[in-house]
C-alpha positions in Angstrom: 19.2 -41.6 20.0 22.2 -41.5 17.7 21.7 -45.3 17.0 18.1 -44.7 16.1 19.0 -41.9 13.7 21.6 -44.1 12.0 19.1 -47.0 11.5 16.4 -44.6 10.2 18.9 -43.2 7.7 19.9 -46.7 6.7 16.3 -47.9 6.1 15.6 -44.8 4.0 18.8 -45.3 2.0 18.1 -49.0 1.4 14.7 -48.1 0.0 16.0 -45.1 -1.9 13.6 -45.5 -4.8 10.6 -45.6 -2.4 12.1 -42.7 -0.4 12.6 -40.6 -3.5 9.0 -41.2 -4.6 7.4 -40.3 -1.2 9.7 -37.2 -0.9 8.6 -36.1 -4.4 5.0 -36.6 -3.4 5.5 -34.5 -0.3 7.3 -31.9 -2.3 4.5 -31.6 -4.9 1.9 -31.4 -2.2 3.8 -28.7 -0.3 4.5 -26.8 -3.6 0.8 -26.7 -4.3 0.2 -25.3 -0.8 2.8 -22.7 -1.2 1.8 -21.6 -4.6 -1.9 -21.7 -3.8 -1.5 -19.7 -0.6 0.8 -17.1 -2.4 -1.7 -16.9 -5.3 -4.7 -16.4 -3.1 -2.9 -13.8 -0.9 -1.7 -11.9 -3.9 -5.1 -11.9 -5.5 -6.8 -10.7 -2.3 -4.2 -8.0 -1.8 -4.7 -6.9 -5.4 -8.5 -6.8 -5.0 -8.3 -4.9 -1.8 -5.8 -2.4 -3.3 -8.0 -1.9 -6.4 -11.1 -1.5 -4.2 -9.9 0.5 -1.2 -6.2 1.1 -1.8 -6.8 4.7 -2.8 -10.1 5.4 -1.1 -11.3 5.9 2.5 -11.3 3.0 4.9 -13.2 4.8 7.6 -15.4 7.9 7.0 -16.5 10.4 9.6 -19.6 12.5 8.9 -22.3 14.4 10.7 -25.1 12.6 12.4 -28.6 13.2 11.0 -30.7 11.8 13.9 -33.6 13.8 15.3 -33.7 14.5 19.1 -36.4 16.1 21.2 -36.4 19.8 22.2 -33.8 20.5 24.7 -31.5 17.6 23.9 -27.8 18.3 24.1 -26.1 19.0 20.8 -22.8 17.6 19.5 -19.7 19.8 19.4 -19.1 18.4 16.0 -22.5 18.8 14.2 -25.8 20.5 14.9 -28.7 22.4 13.2 -31.9 23.7 14.7 -35.1 23.1 12.7 -38.3 24.4 14.5 -38.9 22.7 17.8 -36.6 19.8 16.9 -32.8 19.6 16.9 -31.6 17.8 13.8 -28.0 16.7 13.6 -26.5 18.0 10.4 -24.6 15.7 8.1 -21.8 18.3 7.9 -19.0 18.4 10.4 -18.6 21.7 12.1 -15.8 21.8 14.7 -13.9 19.2 12.8 -10.3 20.4 13.4 -10.0 18.9 16.9 -11.4 15.6 15.6 -8.8 15.7 12.8 -6.0 16.4 15.3 -7.2 13.6 17.5 -7.2 11.1 14.6 -3.7 12.3 13.5 -2.5 11.0 16.9 -4.2 7.6 16.6 -1.6 4.9 16.0 -3.8 3.0 13.5 -4.4 6.0 11.2 -2.2 6.4 8.2 -4.1 9.2 6.4 -6.7 11.8 7.6 -8.2 14.1 5.0 -11.1 16.6 5.2 -13.5 16.7 2.3 -16.1 19.0 0.9 -18.0 17.7 -2.1 -20.7 18.8 -4.5 -22.1 18.3 -7.9 -22.3 20.5 -10.9 -21.7 20.8 -14.7 -18.6 21.6 -16.6 -19.3 24.0 -19.5 -17.0 23.8 -22.5 -17.6 24.9 -26.1 -21.3 24.8 -25.6 -21.3 21.3 -24.2 -22.1 20.5 -20.5 -20.9 17.4 -18.6 -21.8 16.3 -15.0 -18.9 16.5 -12.6 -18.2 15.9 -8.9 -15.9 18.5 -7.3 -14.0 17.6 -4.2 -12.5 20.2 -2.0 -9.4 18.9 -0.2 -6.2 19.9 1.4 -3.8 18.6 -1.3 -1.1 17.4 1.0 -3.5 15.3 3.1 -5.5 14.1 0.0 -2.2 12.9 -1.5 -1.7 10.5 1.4 -5.1 9.0 0.7 -5.4 9.1 -3.1 -1.7 9.1 -4.1 -2.4 12.1 -6.3 1.3 12.7 -7.0 1.8 9.1 -8.2 -1.2 9.5 -10.5 -0.3 13.0 -11.8 0.4 13.0 -15.5 1.0 16.8 -15.8 1.2 19.8 -13.6 1.2 20.0 -9.8 -1.1 19.1 -6.9 -0.5 22.4 -5.2 -3.8 24.3 -5.5 -4.5 28.0 -4.9 -7.6 30.1 -5.6 -9.5 28.9 -8.7 -6.9 26.2 -9.6 -8.2 22.6 -10.1 -7.0 19.1 -10.9 -9.0 17.2 -13.5 -9.0 13.5 -14.6 -7.2 12.4 -17.8 -10.4 11.1 -19.4 -12.1 14.5 -18.9 -9.1 16.3 -20.2 -9.0 14.1 -23.3 -12.7 14.3 -24.0 -12.8 18.1 -23.9 -9.2 18.7 -25.1 -8.2 20.4 -21.9 -4.6 21.3 -21.2 -2.6 22.9 -18.3 -3.6 26.5 -18.0 -6.9 26.2 -19.8 -10.0 27.8 -18.2 -13.3 26.1 -17.8 -16.7 27.1 -16.3 -18.6 25.3 -13.5 -22.3 25.6 -13.3 -23.7 24.9 -9.9 -27.3 24.2 -8.9 -29.2 27.6 -9.0 -27.4 28.7 -12.2 -24.3 30.1 -10.3 -21.2 29.9 -12.6 -17.5 30.1 -11.7 -14.4 30.0 -13.9 -11.5 27.7 -12.9 -8.0 27.1 -14.3 -6.5 23.6 -14.9 -3.4 23.2 -12.7 -2.9 19.4 -13.1 -4.2 16.3 -14.9 -4.3 13.0 -13.0 -5.0 9.3 -13.7 -6.1 7.4 -10.6 -6.7 4.2 -12.5 -10.5 4.4 -12.5 -12.5 5.4 -15.5 -15.4 6.8 -13.5 -13.0 8.9 -11.4 -11.0 10.1 -14.4 -14.3 11.0 -16.1 -16.0 13.0 -13.4 -13.8 14.0 -10.4 -12.3 17.5 -10.1 -10.2 18.4 -7.1 -9.9 22.0 -5.8 -8.7 23.6 -2.6 -10.8 23.0 0.5 -11.3 26.7 1.4 -12.4 27.5 -2.2 -14.9 24.7 -2.2 -16.3 25.9 1.1 -16.8 29.4 -0.3 -18.3 27.9 -3.5 -21.0 26.2 -1.4 -21.3 28.9 1.2 -20.8 26.5 4.1 -18.3 28.6 6.1 -15.7 26.4 7.7 -17.8 23.2 7.7 -16.8 20.1 5.8 -18.8 17.1 4.6 -16.5 14.3 5.8 -13.2 13.3 7.2 -11.8 10.4 5.2 -9.2 8.2 6.8 -7.1 5.2 6.0 -5.8 2.7 8.5 -3.0 0.2 8.7 -5.1 -3.0 8.8 -8.0 -2.6 6.4 -9.7 -5.7 7.7 -9.9 -4.2 11.2 -12.0 -1.3 9.9 -15.2 -2.5 11.5 -13.7 -3.1 15.0 -11.8 0.2 14.9 -14.9 2.1 13.8 -16.9 0.6 16.7 -14.3 1.7 19.2 -14.2 5.2 17.7 -18.0 5.5 17.9 -17.7 5.1 21.6 -14.9 7.8 21.7 -16.5 10.4 19.5 -20.2 11.1 20.2 -22.5 12.9 17.8 -20.9 11.8 14.5 -21.6 9.0 12.1 -18.7 6.6 11.3 -18.9 4.3 8.3 -16.3 1.9 7.1 -15.5 0.2 3.8 -16.7 -3.2 4.9 -20.3 -2.0 5.1 -20.0 -0.7 1.5 -18.3 -3.8 0.1 -20.1 -6.7 1.5 -20.0 -8.6 -1.8 -16.3 -8.2 -2.0 -15.8 -9.5 1.6 -18.0 -12.5 0.8 -15.9 -13.3 -2.2 -12.6 -13.0 -0.3 -13.9 -15.2 2.5 -15.0 -17.8 -0.1 -11.5 -17.7 -1.7 -9.8 -18.2 1.7 -12.2 -21.0 2.5 -11.5 -22.8 -0.8 -7.8 -22.4 -0.3 -7.9 -23.8 3.2 -10.0 -26.8 2.0 -7.7 -27.6 -0.8 -4.6 -27.4 1.5 -6.2 -29.6 4.1 -6.9 -32.3 1.5 -3.4 -32.0 0.1 -2.0 -32.4 3.7 -4.3 -35.4 4.2 -3.0 -37.0 1.0 0.6 -36.4 2.2 -0.2 -38.0 5.6 -1.8 -41.1 4.1 1.0 -41.5 1.6 3.7 -41.5 4.3 1.6 -43.8 6.5 1.2 -46.3 3.7 4.9 -46.2 2.7 6.1 -46.7 6.3 3.5 -49.5 6.9 5.0 -51.3 3.9 8.5 -50.5 5.3 7.6 -52.2 8.6 6.7 -55.4 6.7 9.9 -55.2 4.6 12.2 -54.5 7.5 10.5 -56.8 9.9 13.4 -59.3 10.0 15.9 -56.5 10.6 13.7 -55.1 13.4 13.4 -58.6 14.9 17.2 -59.0 14.9 17.6 -55.6 16.5 15.1 -56.5 19.2 16.8 -59.9 19.8 20.1 -58.0 20.3 18.5 -55.9 23.0 16.9 -52.9 21.3 13.9 -51.8 23.3 10.5 -51.7 21.6 10.2 -47.9 22.1 13.6 -47.5 20.2 12.2 -49.5 17.3 9.1 -47.2 17.3 11.3 -44.1 17.3 13.1 -45.3 14.2 9.9 -45.1 12.1 8.9 -41.8 13.8 12.3 -40.4 12.8 11.8 -41.7 9.3 8.4 -39.9 9.0 9.9 -36.7 10.4 12.9 -36.9 7.9 10.6 -37.5 5.0 8.3 -34.7 5.9 11.1 -32.2 6.6 13.2 -32.9 3.6 10.2 -33.3 1.3 8.6 -30.0 2.5 11.9 -28.1 2.0 12.0 -29.4 -1.5 8.4 -28.4 -1.9 9.1 -24.8 -0.7 11.7 -24.5 -3.4 9.2 -25.9 -6.0 6.5 -23.6 -4.8 8.8 -20.5 -5.0 9.8 -21.5 -8.6 6.0 -21.9 -9.5 5.3 -18.4 -8.3 8.2 -17.0 -10.3 7.0 -19.0 -13.4 3.5 -17.6 -12.9 4.9 -14.0 -12.8 7.0 -14.6 -15.8 4.2 -16.2 -17.8 1.6 -13.5 -17.1 4.1 -10.8 -17.9 5.1 -12.1 -21.3 2.3 -10.4 -23.2 2.3 -7.0 -21.5 5.6 -6.8 -19.7 3.8 -6.6 -16.4 2.5 -9.5 -14.2 -1.2 -9.9 -13.9 -0.9 -9.0 -10.2 2.1 -9.1 -7.8 2.9 -12.2 -5.8 5.1 -11.9 -2.7 6.7 -15.1 -1.3 6.2 -15.1 2.4 9.1 -16.9 4.3 7.1 -17.0 7.5 4.2 -18.7 5.9 6.6 -21.2 4.2 8.2 -22.0 7.6 4.7 -22.7 9.0 4.0 -25.1 6.1 7.3 -26.9 6.7 6.4 -27.2 10.4 2.9 -28.5 9.7 4.1 -31.0 7.0 6.8 -32.3 9.3 4.4 -32.7 12.2 1.8 -34.4 10.0 4.5 -36.8 8.7 5.5 -37.7 12.3 1.9 -38.3 13.2 1.4 -40.4 10.0 4.3 -42.6 11.2 2.6 -43.4 14.6 0.7 -46.5 13.4 3.7 -48.1 11.6 5.8 -47.3 14.7 3.3 -49.0 17.0 3.2 -51.9 14.7 7.0 -52.3 14.8 6.9 -52.1 18.6 4.5 -55.1 18.8 6.7 -57.3 16.6 7.9 -60.5 18.4 11.5 -61.0 17.4 11.3 -64.8 17.7 8.3 -65.1 15.4 9.8 -62.7 12.9 13.2 -64.5 12.8 11.5 -67.9 12.5 9.2 -66.6 9.7 
């Protein structure tokens, strides 16, 4: 084996120009794979973060199905209308459900929600708003309220509220200011601004108002009921499978997930992944064909040396392994160089997109594990590409080669 390695190194060294070009070709191909994979992963992570990063992944609400008279009611939701039992969309005995979800290993945030619509009255002007009654500590885990807070505090008591920055700017609201809510039915309530947030969404900053959960329940007159339990999970792409399992575990409630509400986004992400894989496959094919062609030429160029080695007693399988080792060396060293080029490309992209604003267009994270997989695939493909030249070298007749 040591002899074969020495010969493989010698052949590569003798054709150093050819070796350098093929290694450069492999490096460029691998760099494209690394950069493209990192770019697509970063773009997808950014899209997911912007879409569902600060919103619910799985939502639990009351079931609104009708059942015949005498049917059993859920412990979570129920309402009786005439001779029919209608499952109310509000959750009633929701605290045991919340405690159970808190213990679920895949859940990272569980937050109860009461929501309603109304109008903000200020200086004779009214604006439509959506008020959301929450437990601030739990809502912070889901919406990152503290990170988005510009002024004030997220701790809410009584008639204290959090408002969006756009709403505050439009109506010139500051901490401690009072404003009036008008609810359907002409009921009016006065609230005090405790904090101003910016959650990175114009529509949210324009219309959302947070208040304490118990205050929202009293405002709507719904007792201890809530509208929804909003949750976030570790693996956002497993939301559909997890929701299906939870439906079997908790009866009498409706469970929705973000995938149902973002079908277009999922389709776009799948298209991106498919395009990335297609490009990388063709890049890998180009690398394989390049190595195969170079080694095929090398067999012709080194045919006399191979013939002499065979005449001196080198077995045909040893001659074959020389070219397999050459392919493996080219693939391994070229892919390592390509990983370095790919990493530099990602840093160049981050630097280039941050020049104008001081902040990169979106974050890119170099994944060493993915890079190691690319090196393994490129090296394996290089060895496979050397099979035909290796078989050709094994079939060489030393007497014919030396005479020629």
